[in-house]
TORKOL-4160 file (C-alpha; in steps of 0.2 Angstrom, whole numbers, padded with zeros to 4 digits, m for minus):
332
<pt num="1" X="0000" Y="0000" Z="0000"/>
<pt num="2" X="0005" Y="0018" Z="m0002"/>
<pt num="3" X="0013" Y="0026" Z="0012"/>
<pt num="4" X="0000" Y="0039" Z="0020"/>
<pt num="5" X="0003" Y="0055" Z="0031"/>
<pt num="6" X="m0004" Y="0043" Z="0045"/>
<pt num="7" X="0012" Y="0033" Z="0043"/>
<pt num="8" X="0024" Y="0048" Z="0044"/>
<pt num="9" X="0015" Y="0053" Z="0059"/>
<pt num="10" X="0014" Y="0037" Z="0069"/>
<pt num="11" X="0032" Y="0033" Z="0063"/>
<pt num="12" X="0038" Y="0051" Z="0071"/>
<pt num="13" X="0028" Y="0049" Z="0086"/>
<pt num="14" X="0018" Y="0067" Z="0081"/>
<pt num="15" X="0003" Y="0073" Z="0076"/>
<pt num="16" X="m0004" Y="0073" Z="0058"/>
<pt num="17" X="m0004" Y="0091" Z="0061"/>
<pt num="18" X="0013" Y="0093" Z="0064"/>
<pt num="19" X="0017" Y="0084" Z="0050"/>
<pt num="20" X="0009" Y="0096" Z="0040"/>
<pt num="21" X="0016" Y="0110" Z="0045"/>
<pt num="22" X="0033" Y="0102" Z="0041"/>
<pt num="23" X="0028" Y="0098" Z="0026"/>
<pt num="24" X="0021" Y="0117" Z="0020"/>
<pt num="25" X="0034" Y="0125" Z="0033"/>
<pt num="26" X="0023" Y="0134" Z="0044"/>
<pt num="27" X="0020" Y="0134" Z="0063"/>
<pt num="28" X="0032" Y="0134" Z="0077"/>
<pt num="29" X="0041" Y="0119" Z="0078"/>
<pt num="30" X="0056" Y="0113" Z="0085"/>
<pt num="31" X="0070" Y="0112" Z="0074"/>
<pt num="32" X="0074" Y="0094" Z="0082"/>
<pt num="33" X="0056" Y="0089" Z="0077"/>
<pt num="34" X="0056" Y="0094" Z="0062"/>
<pt num="35" X="0071" Y="0088" Z="0057"/>
<pt num="36" X="0063" Y="0070" Z="0064"/>
<pt num="37" X="0049" Y="0069" Z="0053"/>
<pt num="38" X="0060" Y="0074" Z="0036"/>
<pt num="39" X="0071" Y="0061" Z="0041"/>
<pt num="40" X="0055" Y="0046" Z="0044"/>
<pt num="41" X="0047" Y="0054" Z="0028"/>
<pt num="42" X="0065" Y="0051" Z="0017"/>
<pt num="43" X="0066" Y="0033" Z="0028"/>
<pt num="44" X="0048" Y="0028" Z="0021"/>
<pt num="45" X="0051" Y="0036" Z="0006"/>
<pt num="46" X="0039" Y="0049" Z="0007"/>
<pt num="47" X="0040" Y="0062" Z="m0006"/>
<pt num="48" X="0033" Y="0079" Z="m0002"/>
<pt num="49" X="0026" Y="0080" Z="m0019"/>
<pt num="50" X="0013" Y="0070" Z="m0016"/>
<pt num="51" X="0008" Y="0073" Z="0002"/>
<pt num="52" X="m0006" Y="0086" Z="0000"/>
<pt num="53" X="m0016" Y="0075" Z="m0010"/>
<pt num="54" X="m0014" Y="0060" Z="0003"/>
<pt num="55" X="m0017" Y="0072" Z="0017"/>
<pt num="56" X="m0035" Y="0077" Z="0008"/>
<pt num="57" X="m0038" Y="0061" Z="0002"/>
<pt num="58" X="m0045" Y="0069" Z="m0015"/>
<pt num="59" X="m0043" Y="0063" Z="m0032"/>
<pt num="60" X="m0039" Y="0078" Z="m0044"/>
<pt num="61" X="m0044" Y="0069" Z="m0059"/>
<pt num="62" X="m0028" Y="0072" Z="m0067"/>
<pt num="63" X="m0016" Y="0061" Z="m0078"/>
<pt num="64" X="0001" Y="0065" Z="m0080"/>
<pt num="65" X="0010" Y="0057" Z="m0098"/>
<pt num="66" X="0028" Y="0057" Z="m0102"/>
<pt num="67" X="0033" Y="0056" Z="m0120"/>
<pt num="68" X="0051" Y="0058" Z="m0127"/>
<pt num="69" X="0048" Y="0068" Z="m0142"/>
<pt num="70" X="0030" Y="0077" Z="m0144"/>
<pt num="71" X="0037" Y="0082" Z="m0162"/>
<pt num="72" X="0037" Y="0064" Z="m0168"/>
<pt num="73" X="0022" Y="0062" Z="m0178"/>
<pt num="74" X="0018" Y="0044" Z="m0167"/>
<pt num="75" X="0018" Y="0052" Z="m0151"/>
<pt num="76" X="0009" Y="0068" Z="m0155"/>
<pt num="77" X="m0006" Y="0055" Z="m0161"/>
<pt num="78" X="m0005" Y="0044" Z="m0147"/>
<pt num="79" X="m0007" Y="0059" Z="m0135"/>
<pt num="80" X="m0020" Y="0064" Z="m0143"/>
<pt num="81" X="m0028" Y="0048" Z="m0143"/>
<pt num="82" X="m0025" Y="0047" Z="m0123"/>
<pt num="83" X="m0032" Y="0065" Z="m0122"/>
<pt num="84" X="m0048" Y="0062" Z="m0130"/>
<pt num="85" X="m0050" Y="0045" Z="m0120"/>
<pt num="86" X="m0046" Y="0054" Z="m0104"/>
<pt num="87" X="m0059" Y="0067" Z="m0109"/>
<pt num="88" X="m0072" Y="0054" Z="m0111"/>
<pt num="89" X="m0067" Y="0049" Z="m0094"/>
<pt num="90" X="m0069" Y="0067" Z="m0085"/>
<pt num="91" X="m0051" Y="0067" Z="m0084"/>
<pt num="92" X="m0038" Y="0078" Z="m0089"/>
<pt num="93" X="m0019" Y="0077" Z="m0096"/>
<pt num="94" X="m0006" Y="0086" Z="m0090"/>
<pt num="95" X="0009" Y="0080" Z="m0104"/>
<pt num="96" X="0029" Y="0083" Z="m0103"/>
<pt num="97" X="0041" Y="0080" Z="m0117"/>
<pt num="98" X="0057" Y="0074" Z="m0111"/>
<pt num="99" X="0069" Y="0073" Z="m0125"/>
<pt num="100" X="0075" Y="0056" Z="m0119"/>
<pt num="101" X="0084" Y="0069" Z="m0105"/>
<pt num="102" X="0088" Y="0060" Z="m0089"/>
<pt num="103" X="0087" Y="0079" Z="m0081"/>
<pt num="104" X="0070" Y="0083" Z="m0089"/>
<pt num="105" X="0064" Y="0065" Z="m0084"/>
<pt num="106" X="0068" Y="0069" Z="m0066"/>
<pt num="107" X="0061" Y="0086" Z="m0067"/>
<pt num="108" X="0046" Y="0081" Z="m0076"/>
<pt num="109" X="0042" Y="0068" Z="m0062"/>
<pt num="110" X="0043" Y="0080" Z="m0048"/>
<pt num="111" X="0032" Y="0092" Z="m0058"/>
<pt num="112" X="0019" Y="0080" Z="m0060"/>
<pt num="113" X="0020" Y="0074" Z="m0042"/>
<pt num="114" X="0018" Y="0092" Z="m0036"/>
<pt num="115" X="0002" Y="0093" Z="m0049"/>
<pt num="116" X="m0004" Y="0077" Z="m0038"/>
<pt num="117" X="m0010" Y="0068" Z="m0053"/>
<pt num="118" X="m0019" Y="0053" Z="m0051"/>
<pt num="119" X="m0009" Y="0042" Z="m0060"/>
<pt num="120" X="0005" Y="0041" Z="m0072"/>
<pt num="121" X="0008" Y="0035" Z="m0091"/>
<pt num="122" X="0026" Y="0033" Z="m0097"/>
<pt num="123" X="0028" Y="0032" Z="m0115"/>
<pt num="124" X="0045" Y="0037" Z="m0113"/>
<pt num="125" X="0062" Y="0025" Z="m0113"/>
<pt num="126" X="0067" Y="0034" Z="m0098"/>
<pt num="127" X="0087" Y="0032" Z="m0094"/>
<pt num="128" X="0085" Y="0034" Z="m0074"/>
<pt num="129" X="0075" Y="0018" Z="m0071"/>
<pt num="130" X="0077" Y="0019" Z="m0051"/>
<pt num="131" X="0066" Y="0033" Z="m0052"/>
<pt num="132" X="0050" Y="0023" Z="m0059"/>
<pt num="133" X="0055" Y="0010" Z="m0046"/>
<pt num="134" X="0052" Y="0021" Z="m0032"/>
<pt num="135" X="0034" Y="0026" Z="m0040"/>
<pt num="136" X="0030" Y="0007" Z="m0040"/>
<pt num="137" X="0038" Y="0005" Z="m0022"/>
<pt num="138" X="0025" Y="0019" Z="m0016"/>
<pt num="139" X="0012" Y="0011" Z="m0027"/>
<pt num="140" X="0008" Y="0027" Z="m0037"/>
<pt num="141" X="m0003" Y="0020" Z="m0052"/>
<pt num="142" X="0009" Y="0019" Z="m0067"/>
<pt num="143" X="0007" Y="0011" Z="m0083"/>
<pt num="144" X="0022" Y="0009" Z="m0097"/>
<pt num="145" X="0015" Y="0012" Z="m0115"/>
<pt num="146" X="0028" Y="0008" Z="m0131"/>
<pt num="147" X="0041" Y="0003" Z="m0117"/>
<pt num="148" X="0042" Y="m0017" Z="m0109"/>
<pt num="149" X="0051" Y="m0018" Z="m0094"/>
<pt num="150" X="0047" Y="m0034" Z="m0084"/>
<pt num="151" X="0058" Y="m0029" Z="m0071"/>
<pt num="152" X="0046" Y="m0015" Z="m0064"/>
<pt num="153" X="0032" Y="m0026" Z="m0060"/>
<pt num="154" X="0018" Y="m0015" Z="m0069"/>
<pt num="155" X="0007" Y="m0015" Z="m0083"/>
<pt num="156" X="0016" Y="m0013" Z="m0099"/>
<pt num="157" X="0008" Y="m0012" Z="m0116"/>
<pt num="158" X="0016" Y="m0010" Z="m0133"/>
<pt num="159" X="0018" Y="m0017" Z="m0150"/>
<pt num="160" X="0026" Y="m0034" Z="m0155"/>
<pt num="161" X="0042" Y="m0025" Z="m0162"/>
<pt num="162" X="0050" Y="m0040" Z="m0166"/>
<pt num="163" X="0035" Y="m0045" Z="m0177"/>
<pt num="164" X="0034" Y="m0028" Z="m0186"/>
<pt num="165" X="0053" Y="m0029" Z="m0190"/>
<pt num="166" X="0051" Y="m0046" Z="m0197"/>
<pt num="167" X="0035" Y="m0043" Z="m0209"/>
<pt num="168" X="0045" Y="m0025" Z="m0215"/>
<pt num="169" X="0061" Y="m0034" Z="m0219"/>
<pt num="170" X="0053" Y="m0051" Z="m0227"/>
<pt num="171" X="0042" Y="m0039" Z="m0239"/>
<pt num="172" X="0056" Y="m0031" Z="m0245"/>
<pt num="173" X="0066" Y="m0049" Z="m0247"/>
<pt num="174" X="0051" Y="m0057" Z="m0256"/>
<pt num="175" X="0053" Y="m0042" Z="m0270"/>
<pt num="176" X="0072" Y="m0048" Z="m0272"/>
<pt num="177" X="0079" Y="m0035" Z="m0260"/>
<pt num="178" X="0095" Y="m0043" Z="m0252"/>
<pt num="179" X="0106" Y="m0027" Z="m0249"/>
<pt num="180" X="0093" Y="m0018" Z="m0236"/>
<pt num="181" X="0101" Y="m0005" Z="m0224"/>
<pt num="182" X="0093" Y="m0003" Z="m0208"/>
<pt num="183" X="0091" Y="0015" Z="m0201"/>
<pt num="184" X="0088" Y="0012" Z="m0179"/>
<pt num="185" X="0087" Y="0022" Z="m0164"/>
<pt num="186" X="0095" Y="0018" Z="m0149"/>
<pt num="187" X="0080" Y="0010" Z="m0140"/>
<pt num="188" X="0073" Y="m0006" Z="m0134"/>
<pt num="189" X="0058" Y="m0007" Z="m0150"/>
<pt num="190" X="0071" Y="m0003" Z="m0163"/>
<pt num="191" X="0084" Y="m0015" Z="m0154"/>
<pt num="192" X="0070" Y="m0029" Z="m0156"/>
<pt num="193" X="0063" Y="m0023" Z="m0173"/>
<pt num="194" X="0082" Y="m0027" Z="m0179"/>
<pt num="195" X="0079" Y="m0042" Z="m0171"/>
<pt num="196" X="0066" Y="m0047" Z="m0184"/>
<pt num="197" X="0074" Y="m0041" Z="m0197"/>
<pt num="198" X="0089" Y="m0052" Z="m0193"/>
<pt num="199" X="0076" Y="m0068" Z="m0191"/>
<pt num="200" X="0068" Y="m0064" Z="m0211"/>
<pt num="201" X="0086" Y="m0065" Z="m0217"/>
<pt num="202" X="0088" Y="m0082" Z="m0208"/>
<pt num="203" X="0069" Y="m0088" Z="m0215"/>
<pt num="204" X="0076" Y="m0083" Z="m0233"/>
<pt num="205" X="0092" Y="m0092" Z="m0230"/>
<pt num="206" X="0103" Y="m0076" Z="m0231"/>
<pt num="207" X="0116" Y="m0070" Z="m0219"/>
<pt num="208" X="0111" Y="m0054" Z="m0211"/>
<pt num="209" X="0127" Y="m0039" Z="m0210"/>
<pt num="210" X="0127" Y="m0028" Z="m0195"/>
<pt num="211" X="0136" Y="m0016" Z="m0206"/>
<pt num="212" X="0120" Y="m0012" Z="m0214"/>
<pt num="213" X="0114" Y="m0004" Z="m0198"/>
<pt num="214" X="0116" Y="0013" Z="m0195"/>
<pt num="215" X="0108" Y="0020" Z="m0179"/>
<pt num="216" X="0103" Y="0039" Z="m0175"/>
<pt num="217" X="0088" Y="0047" Z="m0168"/>
<pt num="218" X="0072" Y="0050" Z="m0175"/>
<pt num="219" X="0070" Y="0066" Z="m0187"/>
<pt num="220" X="0069" Y="0070" Z="m0206"/>
<pt num="221" X="0086" Y="0079" Z="m0206"/>
<pt num="222" X="0092" Y="0062" Z="m0199"/>
<pt num="223" X="0084" Y="0051" Z="m0214"/>
<pt num="224" X="0092" Y="0063" Z="m0225"/>
<pt num="225" X="0109" Y="0061" Z="m0217"/>
<pt num="226" X="0108" Y="0043" Z="m0217"/>
<pt num="227" X="0103" Y="0042" Z="m0235"/>
<pt num="228" X="0119" Y="0052" Z="m0240"/>
<pt num="229" X="0130" Y="0040" Z="m0229"/>
<pt num="230" X="0122" Y="0024" Z="m0238"/>
<pt num="231" X="0126" Y="0030" Z="m0255"/>
<pt num="232" X="0144" Y="0036" Z="m0251"/>
<pt num="233" X="0149" Y="0019" Z="m0242"/>
<pt num="234" X="0137" Y="0007" Z="m0248"/>
<pt num="235" X="0130" Y="0013" Z="m0266"/>
<pt num="236" X="0123" Y="m0006" Z="m0270"/>
<pt num="237" X="0109" Y="m0002" Z="m0257"/>
<pt num="238" X="0091" Y="m0006" Z="m0267"/>
<pt num="239" X="0081" Y="m0004" Z="m0251"/>
<pt num="240" X="0080" Y="0004" Z="m0233"/>
<pt num="241" X="0070" Y="m0001" Z="m0218"/>
<pt num="242" X="0068" Y="0014" Z="m0207"/>
<pt num="243" X="0064" Y="0009" Z="m0189"/>
<pt num="244" X="0052" Y="0026" Z="m0189"/>
<pt num="245" X="0043" Y="0035" Z="m0201"/>
<pt num="246" X="0051" Y="0051" Z="m0197"/>
<pt num="247" X="0069" Y="0042" Z="m0204"/>
<pt num="248" X="0059" Y="0035" Z="m0219"/>
<pt num="249" X="0054" Y="0054" Z="m0225"/>
<pt num="250" X="0070" Y="0059" Z="m0223"/>
<pt num="251" X="0075" Y="0047" Z="m0235"/>
<pt num="252" X="0062" Y="0048" Z="m0245"/>
<pt num="253" X="0064" Y="0068" Z="m0248"/>
<pt num="254" X="0083" Y="0066" Z="m0251"/>
<pt num="255" X="0079" Y="0053" Z="m0264"/>
<pt num="256" X="0068" Y="0066" Z="m0272"/>
<pt num="257" X="0083" Y="0079" Z="m0270"/>
<pt num="258" X="0096" Y="0068" Z="m0278"/>
<pt num="259" X="0084" Y="0063" Z="m0294"/>
<pt num="260" X="0084" Y="0044" Z="m0285"/>
<pt num="261" X="0067" Y="0036" Z="m0293"/>
<pt num="262" X="0057" Y="0028" Z="m0278"/>
<pt num="263" X="0053" Y="0012" Z="m0278"/>
<pt num="264" X="0062" Y="0011" Z="m0295"/>
<pt num="265" X="0079" Y="0014" Z="m0289"/>
<pt num="266" X="0077" Y="0012" Z="m0270"/>
<pt num="267" X="0062" Y="0004" Z="m0261"/>
<pt num="268" X="0058" Y="0012" Z="m0243"/>
<pt num="269" X="0049" Y="0004" Z="m0230"/>
<pt num="270" X="0044" Y="0014" Z="m0213"/>
<pt num="271" X="0036" Y="0010" Z="m0196"/>
<pt num="272" X="0022" Y="0018" Z="m0185"/>
<pt num="273" X="0009" Y="0023" Z="m0201"/>
<pt num="274" X="0008" Y="0040" Z="m0195"/>
<pt num="275" X="m0002" Y="0052" Z="m0204"/>
<pt num="276" X="0013" Y="0058" Z="m0213"/>
<pt num="277" X="0014" Y="0041" Z="m0222"/>
<pt num="278" X="m0002" Y="0044" Z="m0230"/>
<pt num="279" X="0004" Y="0062" Z="m0237"/>
<pt num="280" X="0022" Y="0058" Z="m0244"/>
<pt num="281" X="0024" Y="0058" Z="m0264"/>
<pt num="282" X="0023" Y="0042" Z="m0268"/>
<pt num="283" X="0015" Y="0037" Z="m0251"/>
<pt num="284" X="0025" Y="0028" Z="m0238"/>
<pt num="285" X="0025" Y="0008" Z="m0236"/>
<pt num="286" X="0025" Y="0007" Z="m0218"/>
<pt num="287" X="0020" Y="m0005" Z="m0203"/>
<pt num="288" X="0008" Y="0000" Z="m0193"/>
<pt num="289" X="0005" Y="0003" Z="m0174"/>
<pt num="290" X="m0013" Y="0001" Z="m0168"/>
<pt num="291" X="m0011" Y="0020" Z="m0160"/>
<pt num="292" X="m0029" Y="0022" Z="m0156"/>
<pt num="293" X="m0032" Y="0006" Z="m0147"/>
<pt num="294" X="m0016" Y="0009" Z="m0139"/>
<pt num="295" X="m0019" Y="0025" Z="m0132"/>
<pt num="296" X="m0038" Y="0021" Z="m0127"/>
<pt num="297" X="m0032" Y="0005" Z="m0117"/>
<pt num="298" X="m0020" Y="0013" Z="m0107"/>
<pt num="299" X="m0031" Y="0025" Z="m0101"/>
<pt num="300" X="m0044" Y="0013" Z="m0095"/>
<pt num="301" X="m0028" Y="0002" Z="m0089"/>
<pt num="302" X="m0023" Y="0016" Z="m0076"/>
<pt num="303" X="m0039" Y="0021" Z="m0071"/>
<pt num="304" X="m0044" Y="0003" Z="m0066"/>
<pt num="305" X="m0027" Y="0004" Z="m0058"/>
<pt num="306" X="m0032" Y="0019" Z="m0049"/>
<pt num="307" X="m0048" Y="0015" Z="m0043"/>
<pt num="308" X="m0040" Y="m0004" Z="m0035"/>
<pt num="309" X="m0026" Y="0003" Z="m0029"/>
<pt num="310" X="m0016" Y="m0011" Z="m0033"/>
<pt num="311" X="m0003" Y="m0011" Z="m0046"/>
<pt num="312" X="m0008" Y="m0025" Z="m0059"/>
<pt num="313" X="0007" Y="m0033" Z="m0069"/>
<pt num="314" X="m0001" Y="m0036" Z="m0087"/>
<pt num="315" X="0009" Y="m0038" Z="m0103"/>
<pt num="316" X="m0001" Y="m0033" Z="m0118"/>
<pt num="317" X="0007" Y="m0034" Z="m0134"/>
<pt num="318" X="m0003" Y="m0029" Z="m0150"/>
<pt num="319" X="0001" Y="m0036" Z="m0169"/>
<pt num="320" X="0008" Y="m0023" Z="m0181"/>
<pt num="321" X="0003" Y="m0022" Z="m0198"/>
<pt num="322" X="0011" Y="m0020" Z="m0213"/>
<pt num="323" X="0004" Y="m0007" Z="m0225"/>
<pt num="324" X="0010" Y="m0008" Z="m0241"/>
<pt num="325" X="0008" Y="0008" Z="m0251"/>
<pt num="326" X="0020" Y="0015" Z="m0268"/>
<pt num="327" X="0037" Y="0016" Z="m0260"/>
<pt num="328" X="0042" Y="m0002" Z="m0264"/>
<pt num="329" X="0043" Y="m0014" Z="m0278"/>
<pt num="330" X="0053" Y="m0028" Z="m0286"/>
<pt num="331" X="0071" Y="m0026" Z="m0286"/>
<pt num="332" X="0078" Y="m0019" Z="m0303"/>
């Protein structure tokens, strides 16, 4: 159970009012008593940021959402779905973009706790897992989204990245492409997508070459730079599997700038199936994640966790779907 202000008062041998005065730095209290209360709060891992909520016992009807990059269309679409579903349930959402920065992660977690949110949705990869473990230890309602971490002992919702990588690469191999470059991020999801690609090569009786993997961060600009690198160091490449749509779109734009006809001279597959995938010319072949289903489900689960005050330990894995459009064709 979550530690409450009553536990602090009992452990410190003082009244609840005294603990409240220490928290809010009000009233005349001996320094020794004040220090004793703070020591107990530290011992019980009781954060001042959540104390007001524990004291009043009231719900703020607010959820906290952490994403790595709100400019990424996948996360912006996911956040919109979460907000819409929360609104249907009478809740508000405070969203923070961490930029995969450890300092920002800590800062925003502290902010959300000060705002006394009822529960947290973590869609960011998160560098300092100890911060999340502390939240779990306090039994603060928490659900991981797009990030699967069994060590936390909380519910994780994600897509089957291994299957998605397998389907994307199998599609290209079936078209006769063998020299396929892979653009990936330094994330667990990209890692699983690469494993899926490797398995596809083995299934087709071919050898997977790790030198074809280029690791970068998700942006259109980086997708452009990656194609420049590929054309310089591996000009025999006939296809590219990008582990997200942003990188794929960057490749597509650079190919057009360099006069490379897609898909006649270069086939491209992305991952996510964001709204941008349908608006490119030619339209992007990509692996779809069920964004609306995942966003709605995570809100329903966090509400269930808040209501029952028990941290469930489910692993929900959605199946991705390969959407074949106009950026892939037979290898010529």
